[in-house]
C-alpha positions as CSV (number, residue, x, y, z in Angstrom):
1,M,0.0,0.0,0.0
2,P,1.7,3.3,-1.1
3,S,2.0,6.0,1.5
4,P,-0.1,9.2,1.4
5,M,3.0,11.1,0.4
6,A,3.7,8.6,-2.4
7,R,0.1,9.0,-3.7
8,I,0.5,12.8,-3.7
9,F,3.7,12.5,-5.7
10,H,2.1,10.0,-8.0
11,R,-0.7,12.4,-8.8
12,H,1.7,15.2,-9.5
13,L,3.7,13.0,-11.8
14,L,0.7,11.9,-13.7
15,L,-0.5,15.5,-14.0
16,A,2.9,16.5,-15.3
17,V,2.7,13.8,-18.0
18,V,-0.8,14.9,-18.9
19,T,0.4,18.5,-19.1
20,L,3.0,17.5,-21.6
21,A,0.3,15.9,-23.7
22,V,-1.8,19.1,-23.4
23,A,1.1,21.3,-24.5
24,A,1.9,19.1,-27.4
25,S,-1.7,18.9,-28.6
26,L,-2.1,22.6,-28.7
27,L,0.9,23.1,-31.0
28,R,-1.2,23.0,-34.2
29,P,0.6,23.7,-37.4
30,A,-0.6,27.1,-38.5
31,A,1.8,29.4,-40.3
32,A,0.2,32.6,-39.1
33,V,-0.6,31.7,-35.5
34,R,1.8,31.5,-32.6
35,P,1.6,28.2,-30.7
36,F,-0.2,28.1,-27.4
37,V,1.7,26.2,-24.8
38,L,0.4,25.4,-21.3
39,V,3.0,25.6,-18.6
40,L,2.2,24.7,-15.0
41,S,4.3,26.1,-12.2
42,G,4.2,25.4,-8.5
43,E,1.9,28.4,-8.0
44,D,-0.8,26.6,-10.1
45,F,-1.1,23.7,-7.7
46,L,-3.0,23.8,-4.5
47,K,-0.9,23.6,-1.3
48,D,-2.3,20.2,-0.3
49,P,-4.1,18.4,-3.1
50,A,-4.5,15.3,-1.0
51,A,-6.7,17.2,1.4
52,H,-9.1,18.3,-1.3
53,P,-12.3,16.3,-0.8
54,S,-13.1,16.1,-4.5
55,L,-9.7,14.9,-5.7
56,P,-10.0,11.3,-6.7
57,S,-7.6,8.9,-5.0
58,A,-5.3,6.6,-6.9
59,D,-6.6,3.8,-4.8
60,S,-10.3,4.6,-4.9
61,D,-12.8,2.2,-6.5
62,D,-15.1,5.1,-7.4
63,D,-15.5,5.0,-11.2
64,D,-16.3,8.7,-11.6
65,G,-12.7,9.5,-12.4
66,W,-12.4,6.8,-15.0
67,D,-15.8,6.5,-16.8
68,D,-16.0,9.8,-18.7
69,F,-18.3,8.3,-21.2
70,A,-21.5,7.7,-19.2
71,D,-24.1,5.2,-20.2
72,D,-26.6,7.9,-21.0
73,S,-24.2,9.2,-23.8
74,P,-26.0,9.8,-27.1
75,A,-26.5,6.5,-28.9
76,A,-26.9,8.2,-32.3
77,D,-24.2,9.4,-34.6
78,P,-24.1,13.3,-34.3
79,L,-23.4,13.5,-38.1
80,L,-26.9,12.0,-38.6
81,S,-28.8,14.3,-36.4
82,P,-31.7,16.3,-38.0
83,S,-29.6,19.5,-37.7
84,S,-26.5,18.2,-39.4
85,W,-25.4,19.4,-42.9
86,A,-23.3,16.2,-43.4
87,P,-25.9,14.2,-45.3
88,L,-26.4,17.2,-47.6
89,L,-22.7,17.5,-48.4
90,D,-21.7,13.8,-48.6
91,P,-23.7,11.5,-50.8
92,T,-22.4,8.5,-49.0
93,I,-24.2,9.6,-45.8
94,S,-27.9,8.8,-45.6
95,L,-30.5,11.2,-44.3
96,P,-31.9,10.3,-40.9
97,S,-35.3,8.7,-40.9
98,G,-38.1,8.5,-38.3
99,D,-41.2,10.4,-37.3
100,E,-39.4,13.4,-36.0
101,T,-37.4,13.8,-39.2
102,D,-40.4,13.4,-41.4
103,S,-42.0,16.6,-40.1
104,P,-42.8,19.5,-42.4
105,A,-40.3,21.7,-40.6
106,D,-37.5,19.1,-41.1
107,A,-38.4,18.8,-44.8
108,L,-38.2,22.6,-45.2
109,F,-34.8,22.7,-43.4
110,V,-33.4,20.0,-45.6
111,A,-34.7,21.5,-48.8
112,G,-33.6,25.0,-47.8
113,T,-30.1,24.0,-46.8
114,R,-29.6,21.9,-49.8
115,A,-30.8,24.7,-52.1
116,M,-28.6,27.2,-50.2
117,L,-25.5,25.1,-50.8
118,S,-26.4,24.7,-54.5
119,A,-27.0,28.4,-54.9
120,A,-23.7,29.3,-53.3
121,S,-22.0,27.0,-55.9
122,D,-23.9,28.4,-58.8
123,G,-23.7,32.1,-57.7
124,D,-27.4,32.4,-58.0
125,D,-28.6,35.2,-55.6
126,A,-32.3,34.6,-56.3
127,A,-32.1,30.9,-55.5
128,F,-30.1,31.8,-52.4
129,T,-32.8,34.2,-51.2
130,T,-35.5,31.5,-51.8
131,A,-33.5,29.0,-49.9
132,A,-33.1,31.4,-47.0
133,A,-36.8,31.9,-46.9
134,Q,-37.4,28.1,-46.6
135,I,-34.9,28.0,-43.7
136,E,-36.6,30.9,-42.0
137,A,-40.0,29.1,-42.4
138,S,-38.6,26.0,-40.8
139,A,-37.0,28.1,-38.0
140,E,-40.4,29.7,-37.3
141,A,-41.8,26.2,-36.9
142,G,-39.3,25.5,-34.2
143,H,-36.7,23.4,-36.0
144,P,-33.4,23.9,-34.1
145,G,-31.2,23.2,-37.1
146,A,-33.0,25.8,-39.1
147,Q,-32.8,28.3,-36.2
148,S,-29.1,27.7,-36.1
149,A,-28.7,28.2,-39.8
150,L,-30.9,31.3,-39.7
151,A,-28.7,32.7,-36.9
152,F,-25.7,32.2,-39.1
153,L,-27.3,34.1,-42.0
154,T,-28.5,36.9,-39.7
155,G,-25.1,37.4,-38.0
156,A,-23.4,37.5,-41.4
157,G,-26.0,39.8,-43.0
158,M,-27.0,37.3,-45.8
159,T,-30.4,38.0,-47.4
160,R,-31.3,40.2,-44.4
161,P,-29.8,43.1,-42.4
162,A,-26.9,41.9,-40.1
163,S,-27.9,41.7,-36.5
164,R,-25.6,40.2,-33.9
165,S,-28.2,40.5,-31.2
166,L,-30.9,38.6,-33.2
167,A,-28.3,36.0,-34.3
168,F,-27.4,35.5,-30.6
169,L,-31.1,35.0,-29.7
170,L,-31.7,32.5,-32.5
171,H,-28.6,30.6,-31.5
172,K,-29.9,30.6,-27.9
173,F,-33.3,29.1,-29.0
174,A,-31.5,26.4,-31.1
175,A,-29.0,25.6,-28.3
176,D,-31.8,25.3,-25.7
177,A,-33.4,22.7,-28.1
178,G,-30.1,20.8,-28.2
179,D,-28.4,22.0,-31.4
180,L,-24.7,21.5,-30.8
181,Q,-23.5,23.9,-33.5
182,S,-25.5,26.7,-31.9
183,K,-23.9,25.8,-28.6
184,M,-20.5,26.2,-30.2
185,A,-21.5,29.6,-31.5
186,L,-22.9,30.7,-28.1
187,A,-19.8,29.4,-26.3
188,Y,-17.5,31.3,-28.7
189,S,-19.6,34.5,-28.2
190,Y,-19.3,34.2,-24.4
191,F,-15.5,33.5,-24.8
192,R,-15.0,36.6,-26.9
193,Q,-16.7,38.7,-24.3
194,E,-14.6,37.1,-21.5
195,M,-17.8,35.7,-19.9
196,Y,-15.9,32.6,-18.8
197,E,-18.5,31.4,-16.3
198,E,-21.0,30.9,-19.2
199,A,-18.4,29.8,-21.8
200,V,-16.8,27.1,-19.7
201,I,-20.1,25.4,-19.1
202,L,-20.9,25.1,-22.8
203,Y,-17.4,24.2,-23.9
204,A,-17.2,21.5,-21.2
205,E,-20.4,20.0,-22.5
206,L,-19.2,20.2,-26.1
207,A,-15.8,18.8,-25.2
208,E,-17.5,15.8,-23.6
209,A,-19.7,15.4,-26.7
210,A,-16.7,15.5,-28.9
211,L,-14.9,12.8,-26.9
212,T,-18.0,10.7,-26.8
213,S,-18.8,11.1,-30.5
214,S,-15.3,10.1,-31.4
215,L,-16.2,6.6,-30.1
216,I,-19.7,6.5,-31.6
217,S,-19.3,8.2,-34.9
218,K,-18.0,6.4,-37.9
219,E,-16.3,9.6,-38.9
220,P,-12.9,10.3,-37.3
221,P,-12.4,14.0,-36.6
222,V,-10.7,16.3,-39.0
223,I,-7.1,16.4,-37.7
224,E,-5.5,18.3,-40.6
225,P,-7.0,21.8,-41.0
226,I,-5.6,23.5,-44.0
227,R,-4.9,27.2,-44.1
228,L,-5.5,28.4,-47.7
229,H,-3.1,31.3,-47.5
230,S,0.4,32.1,-46.4
231,G,0.4,35.8,-45.7
232,T,-1.4,37.4,-48.6
233,E,-0.5,34.6,-51.1
234,E,-2.2,31.2,-51.7
235,N,-0.6,28.4,-49.7
236,K,0.4,26.5,-52.8
237,E,2.5,23.8,-51.1
238,A,-0.2,22.9,-48.5
239,L,-2.9,22.9,-51.2
240,R,-0.7,20.7,-53.5
241,K,-0.5,18.1,-50.8
242,S,-4.3,18.3,-50.4
243,R,-5.2,17.3,-53.9
244,G,-5.7,13.7,-53.1
245,E,-4.9,11.1,-55.7
246,D,-3.5,13.8,-58.1
247,D,-0.7,14.5,-55.8
248,E,2.7,13.0,-56.8
249,D,3.6,12.0,-53.3
250,F,0.4,10.1,-53.0
251,Q,1.0,8.3,-56.3
252,I,4.5,7.3,-55.1
253,T,3.0,6.0,-51.8
254,E,0.3,4.0,-53.7
255,Y,2.9,2.6,-56.1
256,Q,5.1,1.3,-53.3
257,A,2.1,-0.1,-51.4
258,Q,1.0,-2.0,-54.5
259,R,4.5,-3.4,-54.8
260,G,4.1,-4.9,-51.3
261,N,5.9,-2.3,-49.1
262,A,4.3,-2.7,-45.6
263,A,5.1,0.8,-44.4
264,N,3.5,2.4,-47.4
265,M,0.5,0.1,-47.1
266,Y,0.0,1.4,-43.5
267,K,0.5,5.0,-44.7
268,L,-2.0,4.6,-47.5
269,G,-4.5,3.2,-45.0
270,L,-4.0,6.3,-42.8
271,L,-4.5,8.6,-45.7
272,Y,-7.8,7.0,-46.6
273,Y,-9.0,6.5,-43.0
274,Y,-8.6,10.1,-41.9
275,G,-9.2,11.7,-45.4
276,L,-5.8,13.4,-45.3
277,R,-4.2,15.4,-48.1
278,G,-7.5,16.0,-49.9
279,L,-8.5,12.3,-50.2
280,R,-12.2,11.5,-49.7
281,R,-12.4,9.2,-46.7
282,D,-12.8,5.6,-47.8
283,Y,-13.1,3.2,-44.9
284,G,-13.2,0.2,-47.2
285,K,-9.8,1.1,-48.8
286,A,-8.4,1.9,-45.3
287,F,-9.5,-1.5,-44.0
288,H,-8.0,-3.2,-47.1
289,W,-4.6,-1.5,-46.7
290,F,-4.4,-2.0,-42.9
291,S,-5.2,-5.7,-43.4
292,K,-2.5,-6.0,-46.1
293,A,0.0,-4.2,-43.9
294,V,-0.7,-6.6,-41.0
295,E,-0.2,-9.5,-43.3
296,K,3.2,-8.1,-44.2
297,G,4.1,-7.7,-40.6
298,E,3.4,-4.0,-40.0
299,T,2.2,-4.1,-36.4
300,R,1.2,-0.4,-36.2
301,A,-1.9,-1.3,-38.3
302,L,-3.2,-3.7,-35.6
303,E,-4.5,-0.9,-33.5
304,L,-6.2,0.8,-36.4
305,L,-8.0,-2.5,-37.3
306,G,-9.2,-2.6,-33.7
307,E,-10.5,0.9,-33.9
308,I,-12.3,0.2,-37.2
309,Y,-14.1,-2.7,-35.7
310,A,-15.0,-0.6,-32.6
311,R,-16.4,2.2,-34.8
312,G,-18.0,0.0,-37.4
313,A,-16.3,2.1,-40.1
314,G,-16.4,0.2,-43.3
315,V,-17.2,-3.0,-41.5
316,E,-20.0,-4.2,-39.2
317,R,-19.3,-3.0,-35.7
318,N,-17.8,-5.9,-33.7
319,Y,-16.4,-5.2,-30.2
320,T,-15.1,-8.8,-29.9
321,E,-13.0,-8.3,-33.1
322,A,-12.0,-4.8,-31.8
323,Y,-10.7,-6.4,-28.5
324,K,-8.8,-9.1,-30.5
325,W,-6.9,-6.6,-32.6
326,L,-6.2,-4.1,-29.8
327,A,-4.9,-7.0,-27.6
328,L,-2.5,-8.0,-30.4
329,A,-1.4,-4.4,-30.8
330,A,-0.7,-4.2,-27.0
331,K,1.3,-7.4,-27.1
332,Q,3.5,-5.7,-29.7
333,Q,4.1,-2.9,-27.1
334,H,1.9,-0.3,-28.9
335,Y,1.0,1.1,-25.6
336,S,-1.7,3.5,-27.0
337,A,-3.8,0.3,-27.6
338,Y,-4.1,0.0,-23.8
339,N,-6.3,3.1,-23.9
340,G,-8.7,1.3,-26.3
341,L,-8.7,-1.8,-24.2
342,G,-9.3,0.2,-21.1
343,Y,-12.3,1.8,-22.7
344,L,-13.8,-1.6,-23.6
345,Y,-13.5,-2.7,-20.0
346,V,-15.0,0.6,-18.8
347,K,-18.1,0.0,-21.0
348,G,-18.1,-3.8,-20.9
349,Y,-17.9,-4.0,-24.7
350,G,-16.3,-7.1,-26.2
351,V,-15.4,-8.5,-22.7
352,E,-17.3,-10.6,-20.2
353,K,-18.4,-7.6,-18.1
354,K,-17.4,-4.1,-16.9
355,N,-14.1,-4.2,-15.0
356,L,-13.0,-0.7,-13.8
357,T,-10.0,-2.1,-11.9
358,K,-8.8,-3.7,-15.1
359,A,-9.5,-0.5,-17.0
360,R,-7.5,1.5,-14.5
361,E,-4.5,-0.8,-14.8
362,L,-4.6,-0.5,-18.6
363,F,-4.9,3.3,-18.5
364,E,-2.0,3.5,-16.1
365,L,0.1,1.2,-18.3
366,A,-0.4,3.6,-21.1
367,A,0.5,6.6,-18.9
368,E,3.6,4.9,-17.4
369,N,4.9,4.4,-20.9
370,K,4.3,8.1,-21.7
371,E,1.7,7.3,-24.3
372,A,-0.3,10.3,-25.2
373,G,-3.2,8.2,-26.5
374,G,-2.3,7.0,-29.9
375,H,-4.7,6.5,-32.8
376,Y,-7.4,5.0,-30.7
377,N,-8.1,8.2,-28.9
378,L,-7.8,10.1,-32.2
379,V,-5.3,12.6,-31.2
380,N,-3.4,15.3,-32.9
381,A,0.0,15.2,-31.2
382,G,-1.7,14.9,-27.8
383,Q,-4.6,13.2,-26.0
384,P,-8.0,15.0,-25.9
385,K,-9.0,13.0,-22.9
386,A,-5.9,14.2,-21.0
387,I,-6.7,17.8,-22.0
388,Y,-10.3,17.3,-20.8
389,Q,-9.1,16.1,-17.4
390,V,-6.7,19.1,-16.9
391,A,-9.5,21.4,-18.0
392,K,-11.8,19.9,-15.5
393,L,-9.2,20.4,-12.7
394,F,-8.9,24.1,-13.7
395,Q,-12.7,24.5,-13.8
396,K,-13.4,22.9,-10.5
397,G,-10.2,24.0,-8.7
398,I,-9.3,20.4,-7.9
399,G,-5.5,20.1,-7.3
400,L,-5.0,23.3,-9.3
401,K,-6.0,26.8,-8.6
402,R,-9.3,27.6,-10.2
403,N,-8.8,29.3,-13.6
404,L,-11.9,29.5,-15.8
405,H,-10.0,31.2,-18.6
406,M,-7.6,28.3,-18.9
407,A,-10.3,25.8,-18.5
408,T,-12.3,27.4,-21.3
409,M,-9.3,27.5,-23.6
410,L,-8.6,23.8,-23.0
411,Y,-12.3,22.7,-23.4
412,K,-12.5,24.8,-26.6
413,S,-9.5,23.0,-28.1
414,I,-11.3,19.6,-27.6
415,A,-14.8,20.9,-28.6
416,E,-13.3,22.0,-32.0
417,R,-12.5,18.4,-32.7
418,G,-16.2,17.4,-32.6
419,P,-18.2,16.1,-35.6
420,W,-19.1,19.6,-36.7
421,S,-15.4,20.1,-37.6
422,S,-16.1,17.9,-40.7
423,L,-17.4,21.0,-42.5
424,S,-13.7,22.0,-43.0
425,R,-13.1,18.9,-45.1
426,W,-16.0,19.8,-47.5
427,A,-15.0,23.4,-47.5
428,L,-11.4,22.5,-48.6
429,E,-12.7,20.0,-51.2
430,S,-15.0,22.7,-52.7
431,Y,-12.1,25.1,-52.9
432,L,-9.8,22.6,-54.6
433,K,-12.5,22.0,-57.2
434,G,-12.8,25.7,-57.9
435,D,-16.2,26.0,-56.1
436,V,-15.1,29.1,-54.2
437,G,-18.7,30.2,-53.4
438,K,-19.5,27.0,-51.6
439,A,-16.1,27.0,-49.9
440,L,-16.7,30.6,-48.6
441,L,-20.2,29.6,-47.3
442,L,-18.8,26.6,-45.4
443,Y,-15.8,28.4,-44.0
444,S,-18.1,31.3,-42.9
445,R,-20.3,28.8,-41.1
446,M,-17.3,27.4,-39.3
447,A,-16.1,30.9,-38.5
448,D,-19.4,31.5,-36.8
449,L,-18.6,28.5,-34.5
450,G,-15.2,30.0,-33.5
451,Y,-12.7,28.2,-35.7
452,E,-9.8,30.6,-36.3
453,V,-8.5,28.8,-39.4
454,A,-12.0,29.1,-41.0
455,Q,-12.2,32.8,-40.0
456,S,-8.9,33.6,-41.8
457,N,-9.7,31.3,-44.8
458,A,-13.1,33.0,-45.3
459,A,-11.6,36.5,-44.9
460,W,-8.8,35.7,-47.3
461,I,-11.3,34.4,-49.9
462,L,-13.2,37.6,-49.7
463,D,-10.1,39.7,-50.1
464,R,-8.6,37.5,-52.9
465,Y,-11.6,36.9,-55.1
466,S,-13.4,39.9,-56.6
467,D,-16.2,37.9,-58.2
468,Q,-19.3,39.3,-56.7
469,S,-21.3,36.1,-57.1
470,I,-19.4,34.2,-54.4
471,C,-20.6,36.5,-51.6
472,M,-24.2,37.1,-50.6
473,G,-25.1,40.4,-49.1
474,E,-28.2,41.9,-47.5
475,S,-30.3,42.1,-50.6
476,S,-28.3,40.5,-53.4
477,F,-24.6,39.9,-54.0
478,C,-22.2,41.7,-51.7
479,T,-21.4,45.3,-52.4
480,D,-17.8,46.3,-52.1
481,M,-18.5,47.8,-48.8
482,E,-20.2,44.7,-47.5
483,R,-17.4,42.5,-48.7
484,H,-14.7,44.7,-47.0
485,L,-16.7,44.9,-43.7
486,R,-17.3,41.2,-43.6
487,A,-13.6,40.4,-44.3
488,H,-12.6,43.0,-41.8
489,A,-14.8,41.4,-39.1
490,L,-13.4,37.9,-39.9
491,W,-9.8,39.1,-39.8
492,W,-10.5,40.8,-36.4
493,H,-11.9,37.6,-34.9
494,A,-8.9,35.6,-36.2
495,S,-6.6,38.3,-34.8
496,E,-8.2,37.9,-31.3
497,Q,-7.3,34.2,-31.5
498,G,-3.6,34.8,-32.2
499,N,-3.4,35.2,-35.9
500,E,-0.7,37.8,-36.3
501,H,-1.3,38.2,-40.1
502,A,-4.9,39.1,-39.4
503,A,-3.9,41.9,-37.1
504,L,-1.5,43.2,-39.8
505,L,-4.3,43.2,-42.4
506,I,-6.6,45.1,-40.1
507,G,-3.9,47.7,-39.6
508,D,-3.5,48.0,-43.4
509,A,-7.2,48.4,-43.8
510,Y,-7.3,51.4,-41.5
511,Y,-4.1,52.8,-42.7
512,Y,-5.1,52.8,-46.4
513,G,-8.8,53.2,-45.9
514,R,-9.7,49.8,-47.5
515,G,-13.4,49.2,-46.8
516,V,-13.3,51.4,-43.7
517,A,-12.6,55.1,-43.1
518,R,-8.9,55.9,-42.9
519,D,-7.9,56.0,-39.3
520,Y,-4.2,56.1,-38.5
521,E,-4.7,55.7,-34.7
522,R,-6.7,52.5,-35.1
523,A,-4.2,51.3,-37.6
524,A,-1.5,51.8,-35.0
525,E,-3.5,49.9,-32.4
526,A,-3.8,46.9,-34.8
527,Y,-0.1,47.1,-35.7
528,M,0.7,47.2,-31.9
529,H,-1.4,44.0,-31.5
530,A,0.5,42.3,-34.3
531,R,3.8,43.5,-32.8
532,S,2.9,41.8,-29.5
533,Q,2.8,38.6,-31.6
534,S,6.3,39.4,-33.0
535,N,5.2,40.3,-36.5
536,A,8.2,42.0,-38.2
537,Q,6.0,43.7,-40.8
538,A,3.9,45.3,-38.2
539,I,7.0,46.5,-36.3
540,F,8.4,48.0,-39.5
541,N,5.0,49.8,-40.1
542,L,5.1,51.3,-36.6
543,G,8.6,52.6,-37.4
544,Y,7.3,54.2,-40.6
545,M,4.3,55.8,-38.7
546,H,6.7,57.3,-36.2
547,E,8.9,58.5,-39.0
548,H,6.0,60.3,-40.7
549,G,3.9,61.2,-37.6
550,H,0.9,59.2,-38.9
551,G,-1.3,58.2,-35.9
552,L,1.8,58.2,-33.7
553,P,4.1,61.1,-32.5
554,L,6.8,62.1,-35.0
555,D,9.9,60.6,-33.5
556,L,12.8,59.6,-35.8
557,H,14.8,58.0,-32.9
558,L,11.8,55.8,-32.0
559,A,11.3,55.0,-35.7
560,K,14.9,53.8,-36.0
561,R,14.4,51.6,-32.9
562,Y,11.4,49.9,-34.5
563,Y,13.2,49.4,-37.8
564,D,16.1,47.8,-35.9
565,Q,13.7,45.6,-34.0
566,A,12.1,44.4,-37.2
567,V,15.4,43.0,-38.3
568,E,15.9,41.3,-35.0
569,V,12.6,39.6,-35.3
570,D,13.0,38.6,-39.0
571,S,16.3,38.8,-40.8
572,A,14.4,38.9,-44.1
573,A,13.6,42.6,-43.2
574,K,17.2,43.7,-43.8
575,L,16.6,45.2,-47.2
576,P,13.5,47.2,-46.4
577,V,15.0,48.3,-43.1
578,M,18.2,49.4,-45.0
579,L,16.0,51.5,-47.3
580,A,14.0,52.9,-44.4
581,L,17.2,53.9,-42.6
582,T,18.4,55.6,-45.8
583,S,15.1,57.5,-45.8
584,L,15.7,58.5,-42.2
585,W,19.1,59.8,-43.2
586,L,17.8,61.8,-46.1
587,R,15.0,63.2,-44.0
588,T,17.5,64.3,-41.4
589,N,19.9,65.9,-43.8
590,Y,17.7,66.9,-46.8
591,A,14.4,67.6,-45.3
592,D,13.1,69.8,-48.1
593,S,14.6,67.9,-51.0
594,F,12.8,66.3,-53.9
595,L,13.8,62.8,-52.7
596,V,12.0,63.3,-49.3
597,G,8.9,64.4,-51.1
598,F,9.1,61.4,-53.4
599,I,9.5,59.0,-50.4
600,D,6.5,60.6,-48.7
601,S,4.4,60.0,-51.8
602,L,5.2,56.2,-51.9
603,P,2.2,55.0,-49.8
604,E,-0.3,56.5,-52.2
605,M,1.7,55.3,-55.2
606,Y,2.2,51.8,-53.7
607,P,-0.3,49.9,-55.8
608,V,1.0,51.4,-59.1
609,V,4.6,51.0,-58.1
610,K,4.1,47.4,-56.9
611,E,2.5,46.5,-60.3
612,W,5.3,48.2,-62.2
613,V,8.0,46.5,-60.2
614,E,6.5,43.1,-60.7
615,D,5.6,43.5,-64.4
616,V,8.6,45.5,-65.6
617,L,11.5,45.5,-63.3
618,M,11.3,41.9,-62.0
619,D,10.1,40.3,-65.3
620,E,12.4,42.2,-67.7
621,G,15.4,42.6,-65.4
622,N,15.6,46.3,-65.9
623,A,17.7,47.4,-62.9
624,T,18.8,50.7,-64.4
625,I,16.5,52.9,-62.3
626,L,17.5,51.2,-59.1
627,T,21.1,51.6,-60.0
628,L,20.6,55.3,-60.7
629,F,18.7,55.7,-57.4
630,A,21.6,54.0,-55.5
631,C,24.1,56.2,-57.2
632,L,22.1,59.4,-56.4
633,V,21.9,58.4,-52.7
634,T,25.7,57.7,-52.7
635,V,26.5,61.1,-54.2
636,L,24.3,62.9,-51.7
637,Y,25.9,61.0,-48.9
638,L,29.5,61.9,-50.1
639,R,28.5,65.5,-50.6
640,E,27.0,65.7,-47.1
641,R,30.1,64.1,-45.6
642,Q,32.3,66.6,-47.4
643,R,30.2,69.5,-46.2
644,R,30.5,68.4,-42.6
645,Q,34.3,67.9,-43.0
646,V,34.7,71.4,-44.3
647,A,32.5,72.8,-41.5
648,A,34.5,71.0,-38.9
649,A,37.8,72.3,-40.4
650,A,36.5,75.9,-40.3
651,N,35.3,75.6,-36.7
652,P,37.7,73.3,-34.9
653,L,36.4,74.3,-31.5
654,T,32.9,72.9,-32.2
655,T,34.2,69.4,-32.9
């Protein structure tokens, strides 16, 4: 029997391991977003966690700490709920049937949503308006999915005046009726307003639903969100890898798998199972390649076969077969399989009966081997269940000091892996097929639910594509003003969630008056926000504003400090900083010269100059003007140095 002190140490050790999983899981690959890392110090822990009456004991037989998936969990696949868009997007998913789903309100919702998606693809504003009217009629009849969709349209100002208050109310009605997507939207709204008492309750419920659905749904979560852009340019490399069977890397993998390479068989199975790199998920092909890989001795595929049988994905659900394959994986020391076996014992599936003691032993074996959860728990470089447990500790103040903001952040990271995340797959698929209107609609829907990548993707599409027919406004297609305002709002939301490029674009919008009234002070605020995220471009812009006194005090010394800091953050800024410092020197020594006036006019000339540089200078290699400019600056510098030397010789006492 371990001593009380040993048990306390054991809890801290397990929590430390869990924390590493949490930190790893939140390091999502996103070029424009700084990683969020959770670091726990001694100050975060309660003085005596063993004395807390709610802290579960390592030796307790109480199953509350182990059975997070209660028996009253939803037995239906969330993707097949009456409110889901999945059956309307994926022809392989059947529409739900039953008395409730045969109601007139449900028929209106299905018809309206299907017509809306079609109208977005076709760029048909009249059809979109008709579809929205059908959704509104269904909402008035009390359909929660329609109320949720109508809230989305109202918040965005599609076919009706934008109203955040009315959108919130509609989401509230839908959420109270059980619509999970509206609960996501409400939770995000509370989160933005720092109403953590309300947000944490909703995100906790959604996180639990996400964990539960991962074991019920035949659809694994989307674990590879793709950012369409890198800065202002299309993210061509990421999109190339997302083009499915047309991708050269995929074709090489498939060729090697067909020649009998076990590792590539396993890799091909993963690509089909998770729908990675733009492939449409195909569980039959995934099962085929995992089975072939096992025949060739690839033991990593054992665990995936167990998961496939547990889910019933591509095969008939069979917990006995799931147990067999997971047990084989565990014997091969794939410790993540112990988590799957533990779950089967918790629920009593595929085994003689529930056995929480056995489940506890299996979970601890996985933890002792520093296993974050593996494929069975469907992780993305971390274990959602571990994150959920840490979030619960922060929420309840068990073992850790109560921190609702941190709890909300952690719950949100799990909730965003729920079945509603599948919209991002169809949005990306639409974009790759050139169906930009449909992609924009789906990304905008996910943006309403609080997904940062979707917010930035939707905003980028609005900025990138000028075709009016992809964007629905209040009465017809978006006006230029509606487009700019919607993109601006989306960039701002993404900025709040750590997207530094979004903050930079907001600053540019205010500085140049793009879609909003020119406001140097608000531009400076946005650049300051991007600077706090170590964005070199924003730091450079702040230096420029100090140099010219735009929205910030005219201060050449502070301007130089910002320019120098931009280089420290990003060495690629050396050339523009060198030119900026040259401008500072000219301004100091030739304040009334033609060159200073020319430099001051560059912001207004930028679009024309940029096009000229790209089309003439870069394409034709015509460097004559740059050479002449450099020579002129050199001559001016030498003349100024000569003038100072003459002045110093004439007045030796002043030197």
